[in-house]
C-alpha positions in Angstrom: -1.3 -37.2 -4.4 2.1 -36.8 -3.3 2.4 -34.6 -0.4 6.1 -34.0 -0.9 5.3 -32.3 -3.9 4.9 -28.9 -1.9 7.2 -27.8 0.9 6.2 -28.0 4.4 3.8 -25.2 5.7 3.9 -22.3 5.9 5.3 -21.3 2.4 4.9 -18.6 0.0 3.2 -18.9 -3.4 3.3 -16.0 -5.9 -0.2 -15.9 -8.0 0.0 -14.6 -11.7 -3.6 -14.0 -12.8 -5.8 -11.5 -11.0 -8.6 -13.6 -10.6 -7.6 -16.8 -8.8 -10.7 -18.0 -7.2 -10.3 -19.2 -3.4 -12.8 -21.5 -2.3 -14.6 -22.8 0.9 -13.1 -26.2 0.9 -10.4 -27.7 -0.8 -12.0 -29.1 -3.6 -13.6 -27.8 -7.0 -16.7 -28.4 -5.7 -16.0 -25.9 -2.9 -18.1 -22.4 -3.0 -16.3 -19.7 -4.9 -15.7 -17.1 -2.1 -13.9 -14.4 -4.0 -10.5 -13.9 -6.2 -7.1 -13.3 -4.5 -5.7 -10.7 -7.2 -1.8 -10.8 -8.0 0.7 -10.9 -5.4 2.5 -13.3 -2.7 0.5 -15.1 -0.4 1.2 -17.4 2.4 -0.2 -21.2 2.9 -0.5 -22.8 6.1 -2.3 -26.2 5.1 -2.1 -28.4 2.2 -4.9 -30.8 1.5 -4.0 -32.6 -2.2 -3.2 -30.0 -4.2 -4.9 -27.2 -2.4 -3.7 -24.6 -0.1 -5.2 -22.7 2.8 -4.5 -19.1 2.6 -3.3 -17.8 5.7 -5.8 -14.8 6.0 -8.5 -17.9 6.5 -10.8 -16.7 4.0 -10.6 -20.2 2.0 -8.3 -22.5 -0.4 -6.8 -22.0 -3.7 -5.6 -24.9 -6.3 -1.7 -24.9 -6.0 -1.2 -27.7 -9.1 -1.5 -25.2 -11.9 2.1 -23.4 -12.7 0.3 -21.1 -14.9 -1.9 -19.5 -12.2 0.0 -19.9 -9.0 4.1 -20.9 -8.3 5.6 -22.1 -5.0 8.2 -19.7 -3.9 11.6 -21.6 -3.3 
């Protein structure tokens, strides 16, 4: 993983799908806690390709541009 692939935190991402899962941990093995819905969200921490939502509810996968794009 290249940590320079994402901006320094905090940064915003735009979720393009209505049902992007957020998880309890920054991995596909983390428990699905819910869905974000479409919109713009602030990421406060990055581990690998996962971003922590500012609200604290969980982690979203950042590396699929069809689902989620980093706003510059």
